N, C-alpha and C positions, 0 to 999 in steps of 0.2 A: 755627071754634069747636070743631070735632070733636076736634081734638088735645088740647083741654083736658080733655075728659070721657072720653077713650078708656080703656076697660077692657082690661087685658092678658089675653090668652087663657092657658089653662093651658099650652099648648105654648110660648108665648113666655116665660112664667115659668120653665118647665122648661129651655128653651134658655139663658136668662140664667144660671140656676143652674149649668149644665154648665161655664161658663167658670171659676167659682171652684172647682168640683170639680177641673178640670184643673190650675189653679194650685196647689191645695193638695196634689196628689199630690207635688209637688216642694217647696213651701213647708214642709209639715209634716215632710217628710223632713229638711229643714234644721233645723227646730226641734228634732226629737227625736233625730236621729242625726248631725248634722254634727259636733258637738264630739267625740263618742266615735269617729266615723270618723277624724277628723284625729289624735286623740291615740292611740287604741288600734290602728288599722289602718294609717293613712298614716305615722304615726311622728313627728308634730310634738310638741314640748314644749308644755305648757299656756301658758307665758308667750309663746312664739313665736306660738302660735295667737291669743292675745289681741291681740297687736300687729297680726297680719295681718287679723283681723276688723275692727279699728278703721280701718286704712288703706284696705282695699278697699271698705268700706261708706260711709265718710264722704264721699268724693268722689262716689260714685254717687248719694247723696241729692240732690245739686244737679242731677244729670242728669235726675232725675224732673221737675223744673220745666221743663226744656227740652223734654222729651217732651210735657208737657201743653200748652205754648204752641204747639208744632208741630202737635199734634193739633187744637187750636182753629182753626188756620189751614188744615187739610187740607180739600180739597173733592173728593169723588169721587161717583160715582153710587150708592155704598153708604153715603154719609154721611161724617162726620168721624172717628168712633171705631171703627166696625165693621171698616174695612179692615185695621186693625192686627192683628186676630185672624187674618185670612187671611195677612198678610205675615209675621208673626213666629212663627207656630205651629211650623213646622219648625225654625228656629234655636233656639227654646225647648227642643224635644225633644233636639236635638243637644248643646247645652251642658249639659243636665241630666246626660247620660252622662259627658261629659268632666270635669265637676267632681268626680264620684265615681270617677274613674279614678286608679289608683295606678301611675305610670310607673316603669320600671326605670332611674331616674337616680340620681346620687349625691345626698347630702343637699342641696347647694346647688341642683342642678337640680330636685329635687322641690319645694323651697321656691318657686323661681321659677315652676314649673308651677302650683303651688297659687295663687299670687298672680294669675297671668294668667287661669286658668280661672275662678276665683271672681269676678274683676273683670268678665270678659265675661259670665258668667252673670247678674250683677246688671244689666248693661246690657240684655241681652235680656229679663230679667224686667220691667224698667221699660218696655221697648218694647211689651210686650203687656198688662201689667196696669194701667198708667195709663189707656190708652184704654178698657180693659174696665171699670174702676171708673167712669170718666166716663160710660159708656153708661147707667148707671142714671139719670143726670140728664136724659137726653133720650129715653128710651123712653116716658115718660109725664110729664105735668105734674101729675098727681094725687098729692098727698102720701101718701094711703092706698095707692094702687097701688104707689108706690115702697117703702113699708114692706113690702107683700106681696112685691114682687120681692126686696127685701133679705132677707126671711126665707127665700125660696127659695135665694137666693144663699148664705147662710150655713148653710143646711141641707146644701147640696151641698158646701160647704167642710168641714163636719164629716164628711160621708161620705167625702170625699177623705182626711181625716185618719184616719178609721176604717180605711180600706183600708191606709194606710201603717202604722198601729200594728199591725194584725193580721197583715199579710203580710210586712212588710219583713225581719225577722230570720229568718222561716221561708224566705223566698225566698233570702236571703243564704246560708243554710246549704245549701239545695237546689242553687242554682246554683254555689256555691263549692266544695262538697264538701271542706270543711276549709280552703279558701283564701278568707278573708273579702274580700280585695281584689278577686278575681274575682267573688265573690258580690255585692258592692255595685255593681260596674260593670254586671253583667247585670240586676240588679234595677232600677237606674235606667234601663237601656235599655227595659225593659218599661214602666215608669211614663211615660217620655218619649213612647213611641209612643201610649199611651192618651191622654195629655194632648193630643197633636196632634189626634187625632180629636175629642176633646171641644171643643177651641177652635174647630175648623172647624164643628162642629154649632152652637155658640153663634153664630157668624157667620151661619149659614144661617137660624136660627130667630128672630132678633131684628130689630128695625126702629127707626130713629131718627125721632122725631116732633117734638120740641121744637126749633125752629130759632131762631137769633139774628135780630135785626132785619136786614133786607136792607141797610139803610143803615149798619149798625154798622161802624165802622172799627177795625181792630186797631192796638194800640200796646203794645209790650212794657212800656215804662215805666209807662204808665197801668194796664195789667192788674196789674202787680206792686204798684203803689200802691194800687189798689182792694183787692187781697188783704190787704195788711198793715193796712189800715184796717178790715177786716171783723172786728170784735171777736168775733163769734160763732164765726167760723171759727178764730180764734186759740185760743179756749178749747177747741174740739173737737180742734184739732191737738195741743195739749199733752196732752189726755186720751188721744188716739190713741197718742202716744209711750209713755205710761205703760202702756196696755193691752198693747201688743206687748212691752214690756219685761218685765212680770211673766210673760206667757205664755212668752217666750223663756227666761227664767231657770228657771222650773219645768219647762218642756218639756225643756230640756237636762239638768236634774238627775235626771229620772226614771230613765233607764237606769243612770246612775252609782249612784243610790240603791239600785236593786234588785241591781245586780251586786256592789257593794262594802259595802252596809250591811244590806239585808234578807237577802241571801244566798239559797242554794238552799232551796226549799220546794215540796213537791209535794202534790197532792190526788188521791186515787183515788176515782173515781165509776164504779160498775158495772164495775169491772175496768179502767177507762181512767184512765191517769195524766195529770194536768194539771199542767204546770209553772207554779208561782206565783211563784217567785223567779228571780233571774238576768235576763239580757237578754230571754229569751222571756217570762218573767213580767211584765217591764216592758211588753211589747207588749200583753198581756192587760189590764193595769192601764189603759193608755191607751185601749184599746178600750172598756172599761166607762165611762170618763170621757166619751168622745165620744158614746156612746149616750145618756147622761143629759144631755149638752149639747144634743143634738138635741131631747130631751124639753123642756128649758128653752126652746129657741127656739120650739117649738110652743105651749107654755103662755103665753108672754109676751103673745100677742095677746089673751088673756082678762084680762090684768092692766092693760095700758096704757089701755084705755078708762076705767078708774076712777082710775088714778094719774097718767097721762101718762107719756111716755117718760123725762123727766128724773128724776122721783121713783122710777120703777121701776129705773132705772140705779143711782141712789144706794143704794137699798135692797139691791139685789143685791150691790153692792160691799162694803157694810158687813158683811153676813152672810158673804160670801166671806172677808173678812179674819179673822173669828172662827173659821171652819173651818180656815183655814191655820195660825193660831197654835196652835190645839188640836192639829193634826196633828204639830207639832214634838215633842211628848212621846211619840209612839208608839214602842214598842220593836220590835226585830226579830221577836219572837214574837207581835206583835199585828197581824197582817196584816188581820184582819177589821175592826178599828177603823180602820185606815188607809183601807180601802175606804169605810167610812161617811163619813169626812171628805172623801174624794175625790169621792164621789157628790154630796155637798152642794156642794162647790166647782164641780163640773161643771154641775149644774142651774142654779146661780146665775150662772156666768160665760158659759154658752152664749149667752144672748140679748144680751149687752152689745155685741158687735161689730155685730150687726144693728141695734140701736138707734142706735149711734153713726153708722154709715154712712148710715142714713136721715136723720139730722140733718145730715150733710154736704150731702146733696141740698138740704135746706132752706136751708143757708148759701149755696148757689149761687143759689137763688131770691132770697134776701135781697139778695145782691150785685146781681142784675139789677134788682130793685125799687128799690134805693137809687141805683144809678148809671145805669140805662138800658142797661147793657151786660152781655152774658152771656159768661162765660169758664169754662164748665163744665170743660173739660180742665185748665185751670190750677188750679181749685179742687180737683179730685180728684187731680191730680198732686202738688200740695203736700200734700194729705192723705195720699197714698201715701208721700210723703217722710217723714211722721211715723211711718209704719209702719217704714220703713227705719231711722230714727233710733232707734226703740224696740228694733228688732232689734240695731242696733249696740251700744246700751247694755247690753241684756240679755245678749247673747253675750259682750261684753267683760267684764262684771262676773262672769259665770259662770266664764269661763276664768281671769280674774285671781284670783278667790277660790280656785279649784282650785290654782293655782300658789302662792298665798300660804300655803295650809294644807298644802303639801307633797305634793300628789297626784302619784303615779307610775303609769303605765299598767301594767295586767296583773300587779299584785302585790297582796298583802294590804295594805290601807291602815292607816295609823297612826290612833290615836284622834283626833288633830288633823285629819287629812284627812277622816275620817268626819264629824266635826263640821261641817266646811266644806260637805260634801255635804248634811247635814241642814238647814243654814241656807239653802242654795240651794233646797231642796225646800219649805220652809215659811216661814221668817221673812222672808227677802228679798222674795219675791213678796207677802207679806201687807202689808208696809210700802208697796210700790208700789200695791197695790190701794186702800189708804186714801188715797193721793194722788189716785187716779182719782175716788173719791167726793167728796173735797174740791173738786177741779177742777170737777166737774159742777155744784156749787152756784153757780158763777159764770155758768152758761149761762142766758140769759134770752130766747131766741128763740121757744120753743115756743108761748107764749101769743099771740104776734104773728102766727103763721102763717096762721090763717083770714083775717085782713085782707089780708095780703100775697098769699096765693094768689088771693083774689078780685080784687084790683087788677091782678095780673099777668095773670089770665085776660082781663080787660077790655082791657088793653094789647095782648095778643096778638091778640085778636079784632079790634081796630081796625087792627092791622097787616095782618091777612089780608084785611080788607074791601076 
């Protein structure tokens, strides 16, 4: 019965959070800088990039499910999911560097290289992050402890993003000394090395406690059937797609927005010049957003006891959409107003991922309660697939709109292409945010969780007796 009431130590929560910190050193580099790296440094046309993102990511989404089912069937002295943090950490670091390497090939060779490295990066990303996500479902059976672990996880995710936003362009400039291709490669080498260390620390500091029934027999067909019949997971999965989609769209737009619409703007404080416009200014803008996102994650724990996770999520999304729509009307000289809307956006969206992933753990419990079978890896891998799908749609939409509105790298943009960048920054993500809010209204598991948790605790206690 002990495993049902186990309280996670501060060190274990810290260790679990390190895993998403490691992941987001690379993930957020992709979100914020992948598109502009491929168009402005690597030399791909926006239309070519859109097609590549679609092809390389679509097939990889289905690989996530395979990873989840393999992880569910893994048996080691370290558990089912933790071993992948050990096995895949170094490949993750290596592929991070190779994906942001610009080879001295002809255009065809460079395109092939981009396809191959991006595809392999996605495979390795799945290999370590699907088991990492599933680990949340087995480190504790207590929903409140999971929510707490999820908050730590996404706090570290935001810190990883904070580091990326603040340091990336500065490191690119320092390492590259005028050669951005060299700068990106060296910067990702540093990020990859730090990520390896953090993943290994996550492996060392966490422990798996929730175990499937000893008599449980695995069946791929049955596992997949149980999954598609899990109404609550399906709702959360669709919402997960939409969340990553709007984050990917806006994240990709920020650097373009500051470089080609907001323009150069500086602020002098006590004799020190702070760059507010351009690519460096974009980094500061992202940093401020992440700081306030972390604040939002911290504050949400004081809100959900009164509203519940579902209502808190819907409220955050509706207010986020209002802030985004308002930000569309900001002009280049109104940077302060843009920051106001950005801070509101960040505080409101910060907690939503933590809330969603805690709900995914509940969906795994619901599946076990309903079917008598636990397939945590599959639940979380399929949930991770929703992240990939959102990333596919968001990246593809961003690159496609850039191409459609006539974007050309490293030149003064036309009014039409500037309008496309403004839409990517505000209107497009706002529409997707409203889709998230609407989708959550169909989620009905939260009120059932006290009964489900109690009955599962009794089932597990009888199993251990």
